[in-house]
C-alpha positions in Angstrom: -48.0 -43.6 52.2 -44.8 -43.3 54.4 -41.5 -44.1 52.8 -40.4 -47.8 53.1 -36.9 -48.9 54.3 -36.0 -49.3 50.6 -37.1 -45.7 50.0 -35.2 -44.4 52.9 -32.0 -46.2 51.8 -32.4 -44.8 48.4 -32.8 -41.3 50.0 -29.5 -41.8 51.9 -27.7 -43.0 48.9 -29.0 -40.1 46.7 -28.2 -37.5 49.4 -24.6 -38.8 49.7 -24.1 -38.8 46.0 -25.4 -35.2 45.8 -23.1 -34.1 48.6 -20.1 -35.8 46.9 -21.0 -34.2 43.5 -21.4 -30.8 45.2 -18.1 -31.0 46.9 -16.2 -32.5 44.0 -13.2 -30.3 43.2 -14.1 -27.9 46.1 -11.4 -26.9 48.6 -12.2 -26.3 52.2 -11.7 -22.6 51.9 -14.2 -22.5 49.1 -16.7 -24.4 51.1 -16.3 -22.3 54.1 -16.8 -19.1 52.2 -19.9 -20.3 50.3 -22.9 -20.1 52.5 -25.4 -21.6 50.0 -23.1 -24.6 49.4 -22.7 -25.2 53.2 -26.4 -24.9 53.7 -27.2 -27.4 50.8 -24.7 -29.8 52.3 -26.2 -29.4 55.8 -29.7 -30.2 54.4 -28.5 -33.2 52.6 -26.9 -34.4 55.8 -30.0 -33.8 57.5 -31.8 -36.1 55.0 -29.1 -38.8 55.5 -29.5 -38.5 59.2 -33.3 -38.6 59.3 -33.5 -41.5 56.9 -30.9 -43.5 58.8 -33.1 -43.4 62.0 -35.3 -46.0 60.3 -32.6 -48.5 59.5 -33.3 -51.5 61.8 -31.1 -52.0 64.8 -29.9 -55.4 63.7 -28.6 -53.9 60.4 -26.9 -51.1 62.3 -25.3 -53.5 64.8 -23.9 -55.4 61.9 -22.2 -52.3 60.5 -20.0 -50.9 63.2 -18.0 -48.9 60.7 -20.8 -46.5 60.3 -20.8 -43.8 63.0 -24.5 -44.2 63.8 -24.6 -42.1 66.9 -22.6 -39.3 65.3 -25.2 -39.3 62.4 -28.1 -39.0 64.9 -26.3 -36.5 67.1 -25.5 -34.3 64.1 -29.0 -34.2 63.0 -30.2 -32.9 66.4 -27.5 -30.3 66.3 -28.6 -29.2 62.8 -32.1 -28.8 64.0 -31.8 -27.4 67.5 -28.4 -25.7 67.6 -28.1 -24.6 64.0 -26.5 -21.3 65.1 -23.4 -23.3 66.4 -22.7 -25.3 63.2 -19.1 -25.1 62.3 -18.1 -25.4 58.6 -15.1 -27.6 59.6 -17.4 -30.2 61.2 -19.8 -30.3 58.2 -16.7 -30.6 55.9 -15.2 -33.4 57.9 -18.6 -35.4 58.0 -19.2 -34.9 54.3 -15.6 -35.9 53.3 -14.7 -38.6 55.8 -17.8 -40.1 57.6 -20.2 -40.9 54.7 -18.4 -43.5 52.8 -19.2 -46.5 55.2 -22.8 -45.5 55.1 -22.8 -45.2 51.4 -21.3 -48.7 51.0 -24.0 -50.1 53.3 -26.8 -48.3 51.4 -25.4 -49.6 48.0 -25.3 -53.1 49.5 -28.9 -52.9 50.7 -30.0 -51.7 47.3 -28.0 -54.5 45.5 -29.4 -57.1 47.9 -32.9 -56.0 47.0 -32.0 -56.7 43.4 -31.9 -53.1 42.4 -29.2 -51.1 40.7 -27.4 -48.8 43.3 
């Protein structure tokens, strides 16, 4: 059975939490020099991006703080232009752009009566 919207929102939330845990206490220079860490964060961002494609348009429209287009565009870049991925862009997305999406995911989970 394919994942439900609730499943996908939980996937987003878990991937963001894993990114935040992986980068906790890490400086950019450490991140830039650690290929496995960068690849792990890229994969988690790919999960976030893919799952976010299934969030209904009305929910997206009500959440303008989430950079929806940027999330989708980055997924395409990870898949098709993987050779051009810049560590600084991954770092910036992971550290600055995920918080509004995390808040939305937590709200959706809470509104469904679950623990975020």
